[in-house]
ROZA-306766 format. One line per field, with one value per residue (C-alpha): residue in one letter; chain; x, y, z. Coordinates in steps of 0.2 Angstrom, whole numbers. Layout:
BEGIN
r	[A;...]
c	[A;...]
c1	[X;...]
c2	[Y;...]
c3	[Z;...]
This chain:
BEGIN
r	[M;Y;P;L;A;Q;I;L;H;G;Q;G;Y;K;L;T;G;S;D;N;N;D;T;E;T;L;Q;A;V;K;N;M;G;I;P;V;F;L;G;H;N;E;D;N;I;K;G;A;D;L;I;V;H;T;A;A;I;M;E;D;N;P;E;L;K;A;A;R;K;S;G;V;P;V;L;E;R;S;K;L;L;G;I;I;T;G;M;Y;E;N;A;Y;C;V;S;G;T;H;G;K;T;T;A;S;S;M;L;T;Q;I;F;V;E;Q;G;T;D;I;T;A;V;I;G;G;K;L;P;C;I;N;G;S;G;R;F;G;K;S;D;I;M;V;C;E;A;C;E;F;R;D;H;Y;L;N;L;N;P;D;V;C;I;I;L;N;I;D;A;D;H;L;D;Y;F;G;T;L;E;N;V;I;K;S;F;R;K;F;A;K;K;A;S;K;A;V;F;I;N;G;D;D;E;N;S;V;K;A;V;S;G;A;E;I;T;V;E;I;I;T;F;G;L;N;G;K;N;S;W;Y;A;E;N;I;R;K;S;G;L;S;C;E;Y;E;L;I;N;G;G;K;K;V;C;D;I;K;L;N;V;P;G;E;H;N;I;L;N;S;V;A;A;A;A;A;A;F;Y;A;G;A;D;V;K;S;I;A;K;G;L;E;S;F;R;G;A;G;R;R;F;E;K;Y;G;E;A;N;G;I;T;V;V;D;D;Y;A;H;H;P;A;E;I;E;V;T;L;K;T;A;V;K;L;G;Y;K;H;V;W;A;V;H;Q;P;F;T;F;S;R;T;A;M;L;L;D;D;F;A;E;A;L;S;I;A;D;R;V;V;L;T;S;I;M;G;S;R;E;K;N;T;F;G;I;H;T;R;D;L;A;E;K;T;A;G;A;V;W;F;E;E;E;E;H;D;R;N;F;E;L;A;C;D;Y;I;C;K;N;A;V;P;G;D;L;V;I;T;L;G;C;G;D;I;N;K;L;A;R;I;L;L;H;K;L;V;S;V;N;N]
c	[A;A;A;A;A;A;A;A;A;A;A;A;A;A;A;A;A;A;A;A;A;A;A;A;A;A;A;A;A;A;A;A;A;A;A;A;A;A;A;A;A;A;A;A;A;A;A;A;A;A;A;A;A;A;A;A;A;A;A;A;A;A;A;A;A;A;A;A;A;A;A;A;A;A;A;A;A;A;A;A;A;A;A;A;A;A;A;A;A;A;A;A;A;A;A;A;A;A;A;A;A;A;A;A;A;A;A;A;A;A;A;A;A;A;A;A;A;A;A;A;A;A;A;A;A;A;A;A;A;A;A;A;A;A;A;A;A;A;A;A;A;A;A;A;A;A;A;A;A;A;A;A;A;A;A;A;A;A;A;A;A;A;A;A;A;A;A;A;A;A;A;A;A;A;A;A;A;A;A;A;A;A;A;A;A;A;A;A;A;A;A;A;A;A;A;A;A;A;A;A;A;A;A;A;A;A;A;A;A;A;A;A;A;A;A;A;A;A;A;A;A;A;A;A;A;A;A;A;A;A;A;A;A;A;A;A;A;A;A;A;A;A;A;A;A;A;A;A;A;A;A;A;A;A;A;A;A;A;A;A;A;A;A;A;A;A;A;A;A;A;A;A;A;A;A;A;A;A;A;A;A;A;A;A;A;A;A;A;A;A;A;A;A;A;A;A;A;A;A;A;A;A;A;A;A;A;A;A;A;A;A;A;A;A;A;A;A;A;A;A;A;A;A;A;A;A;A;A;A;A;A;A;A;A;A;A;A;A;A;A;A;A;A;A;A;A;A;A;A;A;A;A;A;A;A;A;A;A;A;A;A;A;A;A;A;A;A;A;A;A;A;A;A;A;A;A;A;A;A;A;A;A;A;A;A;A;A;A;A;A;A;A;A;A;A;A;A;A;A;A;A;A;A;A;A;A;A;A;A;A;A;A;A;A;A;A;A;A;A;A;A;A;A;A;A;A;A;A;A;A;A;A;A;A;A;A;A;A;A;A;A;A;A;A]
c1	[0;14;21;3;2;18;12;-5;2;14;0;-9;-22;-28;-25;-29;-25;-26;-16;-16;3;14;28;43;32;17;29;36;18;15;31;24;10;-3;-15;-14;-25;-19;-32;-47;-62;-78;-75;-58;-67;-78;-76;-67;-72;-63;-58;-44;-39;-27;-31;-25;-40;-53;-71;-77;-65;-76;-68;-70;-88;-92;-84;-95;-110;-105;-110;-92;-82;-72;-57;-44;-26;-22;-37;-30;-13;-20;-27;-10;-1;-13;-7;10;15;29;23;36;27;38;30;36;33;50;62;49;56;74;72;60;73;88;78;73;92;97;85;90;108;104;95;77;64;54;39;41;31;42;38;53;64;77;90;93;75;74;59;48;40;44;34;42;37;44;33;41;35;42;29;30;16;10;0;-9;-28;-24;-21;-9;-23;-29;-14;-11;6;15;29;27;42;40;54;48;32;30;16;10;-6;-14;-28;-34;-27;-29;-16;1;-8;-20;-5;2;-15;-15;2;-4;-18;-6;6;-8;-11;6;4;23;33;34;51;51;64;68;76;60;49;33;36;39;23;13;17;17;2;-5;-9;2;3;18;37;42;60;69;82;92;108;112;114;97;90;91;99;110;125;141;158;151;165;159;169;161;145;150;151;155;149;148;130;126;112;110;126;136;144;135;146;154;143;148;135;137;123;125;117;113;95;101;112;96;86;100;99;81;83;97;87;71;81;90;73;67;82;94;112;125;135;120;115;132;134;116;118;135;129;114;117;100;82;76;73;82;97;99;114;108;125;137;140;151;157;139;132;113;104;86;77;59;59;42;39;49;58;63;69;79;88;92;99;109;117;120;128;141;147;159;151;153;134;119;104;87;75;58;41;28;16;-2;-10;-15;3;10;-2;-2;17;22;34;42;45;53;64;70;73;83;97;102;113;101;82;71;53;41;22;13;7;-10;-12;-28;-33;-41;-34;-47;-33;-29;-10;3;21;25;18;32;45;41;45;61;76;83;71;66;50;41;23;17;0;9;17;32;35;40;53;60;62;69;82;87;89;100;111;114;118;126;145;157;157;139;126;109;96;78;66;48;37;28;37;51;63;59;67;83;84;80;93;107;103;104;120;127;121;129;146;144]
c2	[0;12;14;18;31;38;39;46;59;64;67;78;67;69;53;45;28;15;0;-12;-10;5;1;10;10;18;32;35;38;50;59;62;72;59;56;38;30;16;2;-1;8;13;31;31;31;46;59;47;47;31;17;5;-11;-25;-43;-47;-38;-51;-49;-46;-32;-17;-4;-14;-18;0;4;-8;0;18;19;25;14;1;-7;-20;-14;-23;-14;3;-3;-8;10;17;6;12;30;26;23;10;0;-14;-27;-41;-57;-75;-86;-82;-67;-53;-41;-44;-42;-27;-19;-22;-15;1;3;3;17;27;25;32;46;41;49;33;27;11;-1;-15;-28;-24;-9;-3;8;18;24;24;13;1;14;30;43;49;61;50;38;23;13;-3;-13;-30;-41;-54;-69;-71;-74;-67;-50;-46;-48;-31;-23;-14;-20;-13;-26;-42;-51;-69;-75;-93;-102;-114;-123;-110;-102;-119;-115;-104;-111;-129;-136;-131;-131;-118;-107;-109;-104;-89;-83;-85;-73;-61;-62;-59;-42;-35;-21;-21;-36;-51;-57;-75;-86;-98;-110;-113;-126;-119;-101;-107;-117;-102;-92;-107;-107;-93;-81;-68;-54;-44;-49;-63;-61;-75;-74;-87;-94;-104;-99;-104;-88;-71;-64;-75;-75;-83;-86;-85;-83;-84;-77;-77;-66;-59;-65;-59;-64;-58;-52;-59;-53;-62;-71;-55;-48;-33;-29;-37;-38;-39;-44;-41;-53;-72;-86;-92;-86;-68;-70;-75;-60;-48;-55;-52;-34;-30;-36;-26;-11;-12;-13;2;12;11;13;-1;8;12;-7;-13;1;-1;-20;-18;-5;-16;-24;-33;-27;-28;-45;-54;-62;-46;-47;-39;-41;-52;-55;-68;-74;-78;-70;-66;-65;-63;-69;-68;-85;-93;-106;-123;-119;-102;-110;-123;-110;-99;-113;-121;-104;-102;-119;-115;-99;-108;-106;-119;-123;-115;-113;-111;-102;-103;-96;-105;-93;-98;-114;-119;-117;-127;-141;-143;-142;-150;-163;-150;-139;-153;-158;-140;-136;-151;-144;-133;-141;-135;-131;-121;-118;-106;-106;-104;-86;-89;-71;-70;-88;-98;-115;-126;-138;-144;-141;-136;-133;-149;-158;-150;-153;-171;-173;-162;-172;-164;-149;-141;-131;-118;-116;-105;-96;-80;-75;-66;-79;-91;-79;-77;-96;-99;-85;-92;-109;-103;-92;-108;-119;-109;-107;-95;-97;-101;-93;-90;-86;-82;-87;-82;-68;-64;-55;-68;-54;-47;-63;-59;-43;-50;-63;-51;-40;-56;-61;-44;-44;-60;-53;-38]
c3	[0;4;-14;-20;-6;-12;-31;-27;-14;-28;-40;-27;-20;-2;7;24;30;44;50;65;68;71;59;50;35;45;51;33;28;42;38;21;30;27;42;48;61;72;72;61;65;55;58;49;32;35;21;8;-10;-13;-1;-5;5;4;1;19;27;33;27;45;48;55;44;28;33;36;19;9;17;14;-4;-8;-21;-13;-22;-17;-19;-35;-44;-39;-45;-61;-63;-60;-72;-85;-82;-89;-108;-103;-88;-85;-75;-67;-63;-58;-43;-37;-39;-43;-30;-34;-53;-50;-39;-51;-65;-55;-50;-68;-72;-56;-61;-79;-71;-77;-67;-65;-55;-46;-35;-27;-14;-4;2;-11;-3;-19;-18;1;1;-9;-20;-30;-39;-55;-70;-84;-94;-87;-72;-65;-56;-46;-53;-41;-46;-30;-34;-51;-45;-59;-71;-65;-71;-88;-93;-109;-106;-96;-88;-82;-72;-68;-64;-50;-40;-27;-21;-24;-12;-26;-42;-37;-49;-57;-74;-68;-63;-80;-88;-77;-82;-100;-97;-90;-105;-117;-108;-114;-127;-133;-128;-116;-109;-103;-94;-109;-97;-87;-95;-87;-93;-111;-109;-104;-120;-132;-143;-133;-148;-141;-154;-147;-147;-136;-130;-120;-107;-97;-92;-109;-127;-133;-127;-134;-119;-108;-96;-102;-93;-76;-62;-44;-29;-12;-12;-29;-47;-64;-81;-99;-104;-122;-134;-150;-148;-146;-130;-124;-108;-93;-78;-59;-46;-28;-23;-22;-32;-49;-47;-45;-61;-70;-62;-67;-85;-86;-79;-91;-106;-101;-97;-114;-122;-113;-120;-106;-111;-108;-96;-84;-85;-80;-66;-60;-58;-49;-37;-32;-15;-14;-9;9;16;1;9;19;31;48;56;65;84;93;76;71;55;55;38;33;18;11;5;9;-4;-5;-21;-14;2;-8;-19;-4;7;-7;-10;9;11;-3;6;18;35;48;50;41;52;44;55;46;50;39;31;28;33;16;8;23;22;3;1;18;11;-1;14;24;10;6;25;27;16;31;45;59;57;69;66;74;74;57;53;46;39;30;34;47;51;43;38;55;51;65;65;74;58;48;61;62;43;44;51;67;67;84;85;96;95;109;108;112;95;102;114;99;94;111;114;97;100;116;109;95;107;117;102;88;87;79;61;59;48;54;41;45;31;28;22;38;52;55;52;69;76;66;75;92;89;84;100;111;103;106;124;127;121;133]
């Protein structure tokens, strides 16, 4: 919601808002001069001409119920985002089951490096724009496009970018085949071009025979694609490679974020930026200066020889990629501290989660964050722990107590040279901060 507030505020609209938690984002909105109420109350909507809510708001929320009775138009967030994307002549919408935030951030960083006054809506904080959104006056917009409940079908993309397609949100889609069909619908909305991961079978399947009338451009890690990386050299958290287009070298790229998945994300960002008219120097410099988006393998600090990192990974495929990257970095032990997110995903992908988490040397699990769901699946953290070799779990009724107990356990058992990585899209990053504070306190 924050990037939408930034954009509409920049365009001169009068805004108010409400939230249940007093967060850094809430303070950032207040600092813009926007009145924000803490807590949801039917009085908060008085005087509004349009009311916008996130998909995370339950139908029995008192403010949402009052909004629906008010006679004022009520939109879910993605519909407003769709209206905003339609305001720009070149809306670059970045989709995929994994990597959307990173690729969107890389693309945004390239434009910022070039000096393009772009608008951006990103799912994580990007240091170069000091947040997750930006209002600009050029005709270019970078927008993260999420497939959750087909929300990205509300957008008006000029250019669609599909990073990968995997089985997720199965409580809504039901099958992987339906997920692929959804991405096909998304690709067909592009008015100028579609970029797809040519190495990903499901992405290729989504556009094959889809009657897409615009140009389809492939990217990947091998030479069958229009854009690809060649001569990859890895060194610690960094790597270098040659960016190739049509069999010809475009430039040398240096990345300061680890993992092959990030090489792929950078190739996608470079290809899209070049299509948008970015110069080669800005592409190379923008990608080199990129140090990651917030909560994407983000290093929080080090204490007592123990490194603490946070990552947004919340799907088995994401956790697998993140942990495989982590175990190659040379740490003594890799700890995976995971907060399962939503009961449906945990239940439907239970075996896949267990297999992915088992890549780590140590596994700690906290209680499931249900978010928008009620536990109609009868699933519990202990069910995942029982399938994950050597896992310990904390499943207290009091949410914060889980984090405290988990941190105490890690402090007692982690040793110098270990990497602790918190995983999940809920508020597990709070645990990373608590842990770092406890480790520092132990040292003092």
